[in-house]
C-alpha positions, 0 to 999 in steps of 0.5 A: 060472238058467235056460239058454236051451234050458231056457227055451224047451222050458219055455215051449212045453210049459207049458201041455200039462204043466198040463192034463194033470196035472188031466184026470180032475178036469175031464172030471168037472166037464164033465160037471155043468158041462153038465148045468147049462148045458143048464137054462139058456135061452141069452142073445140075443148083442148086435148087433154093435158098428157105430160108429168104432173104433180099435186098439190092440197089447199083449203080456202073456205068454200071449194068452189071459189078455190077451184075457179081461183086456181084453174085460172093459172097457167100451168094448172091442168085440173082442180078437184074439189074435196075434203080433207083433214078429217076422221071419217072415210067417204063423207059428204057434202051434208055430213061435213056441213055438219062440221062433225067429220074433221074435214074442211073443203079444199081442193086438189091441184093438179099442175105442170111442174115445168110450168109453174112451181110449188112455191108459186101455187104457195104464194097465190094460195095466200092472196086468194084467201084471209089468214087472219080467221080460224075455222071460217073464211068469208061468210062460210063458218065452221071448222069444215071452212078453215083454211090450210096447206096441207103438205105431202113432203118435206120439201113442201112442208118447208115451202108452207112454212117459210111462207107463213115465216115470212109473211109474219115478219113482214108485220102484215098479220098480227096471227096467221090462222091458216092451219099448216099439216101433212096431207091426209086422205083426200076425198073426191066431192060429189060430181055436182060440186067438180066445176060448180062455177062453170055449170051454174054460172049464175048461182055461183056468180051470186054467191060469190059476190054475196058472200063478199069473198073478193072485196074481203080479199081485196082488203086483206091483201090490199091488192087486186088479183 
């Protein structure tokens, strides 16, 4: 069993310790990747979406990973990394990582409701987390990594609660520890964390693999994403 002090310290240092293990390998691969990239023509960025949008707030451990997962989804316009569920204002990554602000790493999904619905987002969310653990996700431990669905109105609350009840009735899980709560202030994380998987693909790829996220999701759900 993990003690509280060990859990918080481990969560705060996990990404740093994972990165330090393969620094030399990453440097070599980066040179190769940059050389290959320099030989490829730059793709034109798509025009910004200008239609009506809605938002949804989820927490599923490392927000870098959640951001990448949801940005793959057709109908999702953008995803922001941030913090929610805490009691301090303008929290920093360092403060949240300490486990003393009450926040959890979260994402705000901006989506086109004509292409994808809130129930579809909730269903997708469940299958990208491990709901069987409390105050942790994968290799990250502490309340700042708790999973959650943060509903913004009565309709979202009903969808979230019904989805949890359906999973419990299915017999797949004896307990579900994912938090369901009304949305509170969502604080956008520092720019360094936005689209981290795009800005730092080698470091991100190593972190995600070493953390065992995808392997555990496949084990929990018995299916490939």
